[in-house]
C-alpha positions, -999 to +999 in steps of 0.1 A: -134+043+260-134+061+231-153+038+202-129+037+169-141+045+138-137+008+121-166+005+157-181+029+145-183+024+109-190-013+118-225-002+135-237+024+112-234-001+081-250-029+100-281-005+113-279+012+076-286-026+066-311-037+092-329-006+083-335-016+045-341-052+057-319-072+038-289-101+051-255-099+047-253-118+017-280-101+003-263-065+009-236-079-006-244-087-036-259-061-042-222-037-038-207-065-054-183-070-025-183-108-006-210-117+024-173-130+039-159-092+036-196-079+046-194-101+079-157-088+086-161-052+083-196-052+108-176-070+133-144-047+128-125-070+112-116-058+083-115-021+072-136-008+040-115+008+017-128+040-005-144+018-034-167-009-007-176+028+012-188+043-017-209+012-024-229+014+008-233+049-004-247+039-032-269+008-021-283+030+010-294+061-006-270+085+017-249+096-008-209+105+005-218+090+043-197+063+042-172+079+024-168+104+054-168+077+078-144+053+058-119+088+055-119+086+097-108+048+094-082+052+071-072+087+093-076+063+127-055+041+115-020+054+097-003+084+107-022+119+094+013+126+073+006+093+057-040+093+057-036+109+016-013+088+005-038+060+006-068+076-008-042+084-037-029+052-042-067+038-047-072+067-073-037+063-088-037+046-123+000+049-124+025+047-098+065+049-091+084+044-067+117+046-053+127+028-024+161+020-005+153+012+026+129-012+024+101-036+006+075-008-003+046-014+016+026-025-009+045-050-026+054-067+017+041-094+023+027-105+062+061-114+081+076-087+063+062-060+073+048-074+112+095-075+107+093-040+096+071-025+116+079-041+157+114-026+142+101+011+138+078+008+165+096-007+198+078+000+227+039-002+210+015-031+222+011-061+202-027-046+196-013-020+184+012-036+161-015-059+148-038-034+137-006-017+119-001-054+099-033-055+092-042-022+077-008-023+054-019-062+037-050-044+035-038-013+011-033-043-006-065-049-019-062-028-047-035-048-062-059-074-072-072-048-098-067-036-132-052-004-116-030+012-106+007+005-127+032+000-100+067+005-115+092+006-083+129+011-084+140-010-059+178-001-042+198-032-044+202-032-004+168-037-003+168-068-013+202-084+005+191-071+046+184-093+060+143-080+079+126-107+096+157-132+091+165-161+059+130-173+059+109-143+055+130-126+031+128-161+010+091-155+007+094-117-003+115-126-027+089-151-042+063-124-036+079-101-056+092-126-084+055-138-084+041-103-089+072-096-116+058-127-133+020-122-134+031-084-149+015-069-123+046-043-115+074-032-138+104-039-116+142-029-114+169-029-094+200+004-084+232-022-079+251-014-054+275-005-089+257+019-101+274+053-087+266+090-084+229+077-086+200+111-074+179+092-053+199+092-023+182+122-004+149+099+001+120+075-007+101+089-039+065+077-047+042+093-078+009+088-081-007+103-122-043+100-121-063+100-148-078+136-150-060+156-122-026+172-123-001+142-113+011+148-068+045+131-055+050+120-016+084+120-002+096+103+029+120+104+061+125+097+097+088+097+111+071+115+085+063+119+048+057+155+032+034+155+000+046+176-032+020+189-055+042+222-066+046+216-103+084+220-106+090+208-073+068+174-087+083+179-119+118+177-105+108+144-091+091+131-116+131+140-135+150+121-107+122+092-111+133+092-147+171+096-136+170+061-115+147+037-141+181+049-159+208+040-139+188+004-130+190-031-136+168-035-168+135-056-158+147-086-170+180-079-153+162-070-125+149-105-122+172-122-133+193-108-101+166-107-071+162-147-086+203-152-074+201-137-039+171-156-031+190-190-040+219-173-016+196-168+008+179-206+005+211-225-005 
């Protein structure tokens, strides 16, 4: 059986740590992460983030080594067309998104993510689905940092479509309201009453970086596309701005989400 990229990373991390003659808690202290996370990665139970890999490079004196292995883990955990997006999420200072099919992955609760993935990959094994769910949840680690700023516009149908059943949707809507209240995201809802809006062609994500050009990502069934050409990026930024202008205000959007949650809970 071919060794996975995650298990290779785990083995190399343990080998380098032991070569340095430090324990997991000592190594964790050196890189600024918890001993529990170091242990989980060495046991292949968690995937390393780019920031974790960079810290490992610095601690071991092996610049670029762990970052290259981490890139292999990312490539193995996500479809080839999506793997670059994970890197963009980590590097961006602002992320703007439009979604008309499902709650964005960065905002999903685990049971919602599992239901979406089960529906999208009906022939996959339980272990394969579990691996995809875990990778998606691990992407959300960036939500605990100061950056990036997240601004999403969601179609009202996304909030009313019952993914995983009522209990799952109540938990998912609670999560959105929690993020709104904590000011971690700006969220607007495009209501059913908004006619002739420009987002009918599909979801859009726009990544703004501190020093490099803005990049966009668009998705269709079974694939996605990175957009870097300036003119096309500008057009998608314009579409995103138009969607924000068509949507409810953040305050009215939060009220609508609470109303939909009340309908489900009642």
